[in-house]
C-alpha positions as YAML, in Angstrom:
chain: A
units: angstrom
residues:
- id: 1
  name: UNK
  ca: [52.43, 201.18, 137.12]
- id: 2
  name: UNK
  ca: [51.69, 202.76, 140.49]
- id: 3
  name: UNK
  ca: [48.94, 201.15, 142.59]
- id: 4
  name: UNK
  ca: [46.32, 203.51, 144.03]
- id: 5
  name: UNK
  ca: [45.96, 202.98, 147.78]
- id: 6
  name: UNK
  ca: [43.02, 205.29, 148.39]
- id: 7
  name: UNK
  ca: [39.37, 204.10, 148.39]
- id: 8
  name: UNK
  ca: [37.66, 203.89, 145.01]
- id: 9
  name: UNK
  ca: [35.27, 206.68, 144.13]
- id: 10
  name: UNK
  ca: [31.71, 206.03, 142.98]
- id: 11
  name: UNK
  ca: [32.75, 206.97, 139.44]
- id: 12
  name: UNK
  ca: [35.62, 204.48, 139.52]
- id: 13
  name: UNK
  ca: [33.34, 201.72, 140.82]
- id: 14
  name: UNK
  ca: [30.88, 202.37, 137.97]
- id: 15
  name: UNK
  ca: [33.74, 202.29, 135.44]
- id: 16
  name: UNK
  ca: [34.89, 198.92, 136.79]
- id: 17
  name: UNK
  ca: [31.58, 197.20, 137.49]
- id: 18
  name: UNK
  ca: [29.15, 198.95, 135.16]
- id: 19
  name: UNK
  ca: [25.69, 200.31, 135.96]
- id: 20
  name: UNK
  ca: [24.60, 199.71, 139.54]
- id: 21
  name: UNK
  ca: [21.67, 200.57, 141.76]
- id: 22
  name: UNK
  ca: [22.59, 203.55, 143.96]
- id: 23
  name: UNK
  ca: [22.27, 201.53, 147.17]
- id: 24
  name: UNK
  ca: [24.63, 198.85, 145.83]
- id: 25
  name: UNK
  ca: [27.09, 201.49, 144.66]
- id: 26
  name: UNK
  ca: [27.00, 203.15, 148.10]
- id: 27
  name: UNK
  ca: [27.56, 199.78, 149.78]
- id: 28
  name: UNK
  ca: [30.66, 199.15, 147.68]
- id: 29
  name: UNK
  ca: [32.04, 202.67, 148.26]
- id: 30
  name: UNK
  ca: [31.46, 202.28, 152.03]
- id: 31
  name: UNK
  ca: [33.79, 199.24, 152.10]
- id: 32
  name: UNK
  ca: [36.69, 201.64, 151.43]
- id: 33
  name: UNK
  ca: [38.01, 199.16, 148.85]
- id: 34
  name: UNK
  ca: [40.70, 200.50, 146.55]
- id: 35
  name: UNK
  ca: [40.14, 200.46, 142.78]
- id: 36
  name: UNK
  ca: [42.41, 197.38, 142.61]
- id: 37
  name: UNK
  ca: [40.29, 195.60, 145.24]
- id: 38
  name: UNK
  ca: [37.07, 196.45, 143.37]
- id: 39
  name: UNK
  ca: [38.63, 195.02, 140.19]
- id: 40
  name: UNK
  ca: [39.65, 191.87, 142.04]
- id: 41
  name: UNK
  ca: [36.16, 191.47, 143.55]
- id: 42
  name: UNK
  ca: [34.59, 191.98, 140.11]
- id: 43
  name: UNK
  ca: [36.94, 189.33, 138.73]
- id: 44
  name: UNK
  ca: [35.87, 186.90, 141.48]
- id: 45
  name: UNK
  ca: [32.19, 187.67, 140.86]
- id: 46
  name: UNK
  ca: [32.37, 187.16, 137.10]
- id: 47
  name: UNK
  ca: [34.95, 184.36, 136.86]
- id: 48
  name: UNK
  ca: [34.29, 180.66, 136.72]
- id: 49
  name: UNK
  ca: [34.73, 178.54, 139.84]
- id: 50
  name: UNK
  ca: [38.28, 177.62, 138.84]
- id: 51
  name: UNK
  ca: [39.79, 180.90, 140.08]
- id: 52
  name: UNK
  ca: [39.76, 179.83, 143.74]
- id: 53
  name: UNK
  ca: [41.42, 176.54, 142.90]
- id: 54
  name: UNK
  ca: [44.14, 178.27, 140.90]
- id: 55
  name: UNK
  ca: [44.84, 180.88, 143.59]
- id: 56
  name: UNK
  ca: [44.47, 178.50, 146.50]
- id: 57
  name: UNK
  ca: [42.19, 180.89, 148.44]
- id: 58
  name: UNK
  ca: [38.94, 182.82, 148.20]
- id: 59
  name: UNK
  ca: [38.40, 186.58, 148.27]
- id: 60
  name: UNK
  ca: [39.63, 188.27, 151.48]
- id: 61
  name: UNK
  ca: [39.18, 191.56, 153.32]
- id: 62
  name: UNK
  ca: [37.65, 194.43, 151.34]
- id: 63
  name: UNK
  ca: [37.66, 192.23, 148.23]
- id: 64
  name: UNK
  ca: [35.42, 189.71, 150.02]
- id: 65
  name: UNK
  ca: [33.05, 192.47, 151.20]
- id: 66
  name: UNK
  ca: [32.71, 193.93, 147.69]
- id: 67
  name: UNK
  ca: [32.33, 190.43, 146.24]
- id: 68
  name: UNK
  ca: [29.46, 189.64, 148.64]
- id: 69
  name: UNK
  ca: [27.70, 192.90, 147.72]
- id: 70
  name: UNK
  ca: [28.05, 192.11, 144.01]
- id: 71
  name: UNK
  ca: [26.81, 188.52, 144.41]
- id: 72
  name: UNK
  ca: [23.87, 189.70, 146.53]
- id: 73
  name: UNK
  ca: [22.93, 192.25, 143.86]
- id: 74
  name: UNK
  ca: [23.19, 189.55, 141.21]
- id: 75
  name: UNK
  ca: [20.72, 187.37, 143.15]
- id: 76
  name: UNK
  ca: [18.33, 190.29, 143.66]
- id: 77
  name: UNK
  ca: [18.49, 191.13, 139.95]
- id: 78
  name: UNK
  ca: [17.72, 187.50, 139.06]
- id: 79
  name: UNK
  ca: [14.64, 187.57, 141.29]
- id: 80
  name: UNK
  ca: [13.41, 190.85, 139.79]
- id: 81
  name: UNK
  ca: [14.05, 189.73, 136.21]
- id: 82
  name: UNK
  ca: [12.00, 186.54, 136.67]
- id: 83
  name: UNK
  ca: [8.38, 187.38, 135.87]
- id: 84
  name: UNK
  ca: [5.71, 185.77, 138.02]
- id: 85
  name: UNK
  ca: [4.02, 182.77, 136.49]
- id: 86
  name: UNK
  ca: [0.52, 183.62, 135.23]
- id: 87
  name: UNK
  ca: [-2.68, 181.80, 134.31]
- id: 88
  name: UNK
  ca: [-3.74, 180.55, 137.72]
- id: 89
  name: UNK
  ca: [-6.57, 181.04, 140.13]
- id: 90
  name: UNK
  ca: [-7.08, 184.65, 141.16]
- id: 91
  name: UNK
  ca: [-6.26, 185.41, 144.78]
- id: 92
  name: UNK
  ca: [-9.30, 187.68, 145.05]
- id: 93
  name: UNK
  ca: [-7.39, 190.97, 145.12]
- id: 94
  name: UNK
  ca: [-8.52, 191.97, 141.62]
- id: 95
  name: UNK
  ca: [-11.95, 192.91, 140.34]
- id: 96
  name: UNK
  ca: [-12.22, 189.83, 138.06]
- id: 97
  name: UNK
  ca: [-12.16, 187.01, 140.60]
- id: 98
  name: UNK
  ca: [-12.12, 183.34, 139.62]
- id: 99
  name: UNK
  ca: [-9.52, 181.95, 137.22]
- id: 100
  name: UNK
  ca: [-8.14, 184.12, 134.46]
- id: 101
  name: UNK
  ca: [-5.11, 184.50, 132.26]
- id: 102
  name: UNK
  ca: [-3.61, 187.48, 134.15]
- id: 103
  name: UNK
  ca: [-3.88, 185.96, 137.63]
- id: 104
  name: UNK
  ca: [-0.68, 184.93, 139.39]
- id: 105
  name: UNK
  ca: [-0.23, 181.18, 139.51]
- id: 106
  name: UNK
  ca: [-0.85, 180.53, 143.21]
- id: 107
  name: UNK
  ca: [-0.44, 176.75, 143.18]
- id: 108
  name: UNK
  ca: [2.25, 175.91, 140.61]
...
């Protein structure tokens, strides 16, 4: 099988990684990583911690740059997916004031 040495296209990145925010996709494409490097970075990002031990090194070059983008997106997604805790004292920015069920929990 012949290895592709040109940078991965946005379509190829989506096929490898799955759905991505446009800014994340652009960041990955701007690394000029080849499709093989995007696959390797995706493998690093989704594998258990044993992969570095088995290979004897961490991700390098374009693979490392794509990996960092993917891990950063994963952290951002985790923050967005975590709903704020509710049921605390209102911070005064709503019309209800006081303590109510819909207020963000200011002092957990």
